[in-house]
C-alpha positions as CSV (number, residue, x, y, z in Angstrom):
1,M,-4.2,-12.6,-31.6
2,N,-5.7,-9.3,-32.7
3,Y,-6.3,-8.3,-29.1
4,V,-2.6,-9.0,-28.2
5,L,-1.3,-7.1,-31.2
6,N,-3.6,-4.2,-30.5
7,E,-2.7,-4.0,-26.8
8,W,1.1,-4.1,-27.5
9,K,1.3,-2.0,-30.6
10,C,3.8,0.8,-30.5
11,L,2.5,4.1,-29.4
12,H,5.6,6.0,-30.6
13,N,5.9,7.7,-27.2
14,C,8.7,5.7,-25.4
15,E,9.0,8.1,-22.5
16,L,5.4,7.5,-21.4
17,C,4.6,4.1,-22.7
18,G,7.0,1.5,-21.3
19,K,5.7,-1.4,-23.5
20,C,9.1,-2.0,-24.9
21,H,10.6,-2.1,-21.4
22,V,8.1,-4.8,-20.5
23,L,8.7,-6.9,-23.6
24,K,12.5,-6.6,-23.4
25,G,12.9,-7.3,-27.1
26,R,10.6,-10.3,-27.0
27,S,7.7,-10.8,-29.3
28,E,4.2,-10.2,-27.8
29,T,2.9,-13.1,-29.8
30,Q,5.4,-15.5,-28.2
31,L,4.8,-14.2,-24.7
32,Y,1.0,-14.5,-25.1
33,A,1.0,-17.7,-27.1
34,D,-0.9,-19.6,-24.4
35,Y,-3.6,-16.9,-24.4
36,I,-3.8,-16.9,-28.2
37,E,-4.2,-20.7,-28.2
38,G,-6.9,-20.4,-25.5
39,K,-4.9,-22.1,-22.8
40,R,-4.5,-19.3,-20.2
41,P,-6.2,-16.0,-19.4
42,Y,-4.6,-12.8,-20.7
43,M,-4.4,-11.3,-17.2
44,E,-2.7,-14.4,-15.8
45,I,0.1,-14.1,-18.3
46,T,0.4,-10.3,-17.9
47,L,0.8,-10.7,-14.1
48,E,3.4,-13.4,-14.6
49,I,5.4,-11.1,-16.9
50,R,5.2,-8.3,-14.4
51,N,6.0,-10.3,-11.4
52,T,8.8,-12.6,-12.7
53,G,10.1,-10.7,-15.7
54,R,9.5,-13.9,-17.6
């Protein structure tokens, strides 16, 4: 979970960051729950989010 929280922490630079745009108001811990629980690789979930807007 620490990895997910660190990767998605706010950089306070919205114009360059784009993390909030990807999350669309959703919790990073909910989006990456399968990774946190050891069920799926981080990159697999990230690609799914990018490709489908999950």
